[in-house]
N, C-alpha and C positions, 0 to 999 in steps of 0.2 A: 463847662466846657475844658476838657484835657488837651494840651498842647501834646508836640514832642517830645519833650522833655520830662515831662510826668511821665507819661508813658516810660521812659524808658529808665527811669528813677525807679517806678514800678516794679518792672520787667528787672534791673538790677538789684534791686530787695527782695523780691521775694520769687524770680525764676534766674535765680545765678546763673543755670546752665545754659537756658536757653537763651539770655543775652550774654554769653559767654558763646555760642557758637552762632547768636546774628553777628556780633563783631568779628571773628573768626571769617567768616563766610561774607562779609564786606569787604573784608582786606584781599581777602582771596580775590575777590570778585575783580578790585582795583588791581590785582597785580596781574592777573591773567588778561586782563581789559590789554594793559601797556604791552603784554606780550603778543598777543593778535595782531594789535595796533603795529608795533615793532614787526614781524611776522606779513604783515599783509604790505608795508611800507616797502621791504628786502625783494619781496613778490613781484612788487608793480614797478621794481628795478632788476628786476631779474637779475636777482644776486642771490646767495649761498649767505651765511653770518659769518664766514671764515673771511668771503669777498668783501664782504662788507667793511668789517675793519681793517684789511689791508688796505680797500680804497679808502678809505678814512688817513690815514697815515701817509697816502701817495699825495692825497692833496696838501694833508699838513708838511711833509717836504718842500710840493710846489709852490706855494704859498710861502714861505719862508727863504727857498732858493730864489721865487720871484721878487720878494722885496731886497732882498740882498743886490741883487744884479741889478735893481732901478736904483737903489743907493748907491752902487758903486758910475754907474753911467751917471748920479747927480756930481759925483766927488768928481769925476774926472781919471776915476783910478784904471777906468779900461775904455775904448773904443765905442762905439758905433757896432763896430763887424765881430763876433765874438768868433770863437773855438766852438761853433751851434755843430759843426763835423764831425769832429771829435769827441764830442759828447756819446757816440753810440761806442765808438771804443772806449771810453772812459768806465761807463756805465755796464756793467755784466749784468746780464739776467743770470741772478744768484738763486733767487727765492723759488722760481719760476717751476722748473721741473723733479726730477726724482735724487737729486741728491742730494738737496737739502741748501740752506744758503752760503754765497761765500765766506771763509773766510777774512778775520780783520785782519791778516799777515799778506792774503793776495790785494785789497782795497786800497791799502795804503799805499804803496807806491802809483796808484790809479791817479786816484782823486782826495786831496790835502782837502783837511775840515776850511781853508784859507781860501784858498780855490773860489774864484767866482765864476760861477757858467751862468748862462740863458736856456734854462729851462725848458726853452719854448713852450709850447700852449699844451693846457692840461690835455690828457691822454681820457679817452672816453672810452667805457664798455661799450663793447663791441656787440655783446650779447644783449641789449636794452633794447626791445622792439616796439618800445609803447609796451602802455598800462594793458591793453585789450588783448594783443596777442602776446604780455607775460603768461597774462593768466590764464587764458587760452592753451598756452604749454604745458601749465601745470593740470591741466584737467584733463588734456589731449596730449600726452605727448609727443614729442617728434618720432621715438622710437617703435610706439604703437600703432603708427599710421600706416595705411594699407603701404607707398610705395617704401618705405623704409623696411617693413616686414618682408616684401618683394627682394630687395636687396641683401638681404640675412638671408634670405632663403640662399640663392642665388651665389653669393660668395659662401654660404654651405657646401651646396651643390661643386663650386669650383674647390674647392680643400677636399669634397672626399674623391672629386674625380682624378686630383693631385694626387692624394693619397692610393688611391686605388688601378694606378694606373694597366697593371696587368690584370689585373679581373676583369679591367674591361676588355682588354686585348684580346681573349681568353674568351668572353662573350661574343663579341664581335666578332671573330674566327666562327663560334657554332651559328654564327645568323647569316654568315658569310658561306661555307661549305654546306651545299646540299646534298640533303638528307641520301646515305646509301641505299639501292631496294635489294 
């Protein structure tokens, strides 16, 4: 009776190329399995890879600020009421748009590292609609549904109407004017 170790020793000794391909295939199967599992996870959360890493940094920041705020409350450095209303003024949405991240100079006068602020509740991903809806959006995107296609065609019609108003007027005049006999 040969067990798996004896078979592997035989393959390694007599058929080194087959053993090497088997080993490479096993490693690649594990790597691709992890890759598939990660993408199934972010699909179930309706996120892209970039959004996953940004949300991870937001969670870290929120946890750090919450602990710092709770410690300041415990030590009596701040009262129960905080400047939560000025939080939106202090934290610009720097990395959201096309302009890129906010420069360090503009952030320096708004929030210092030693400031203690209440980060409030952890923000939620507004695009996460549940596992079933998230996967259905992958296989049946919103942009390919009938109502989206109709809206797109109406938008194209409106754009073409605005761009060719002169042509529309002349074609309307032809339709209105009776033909001369």
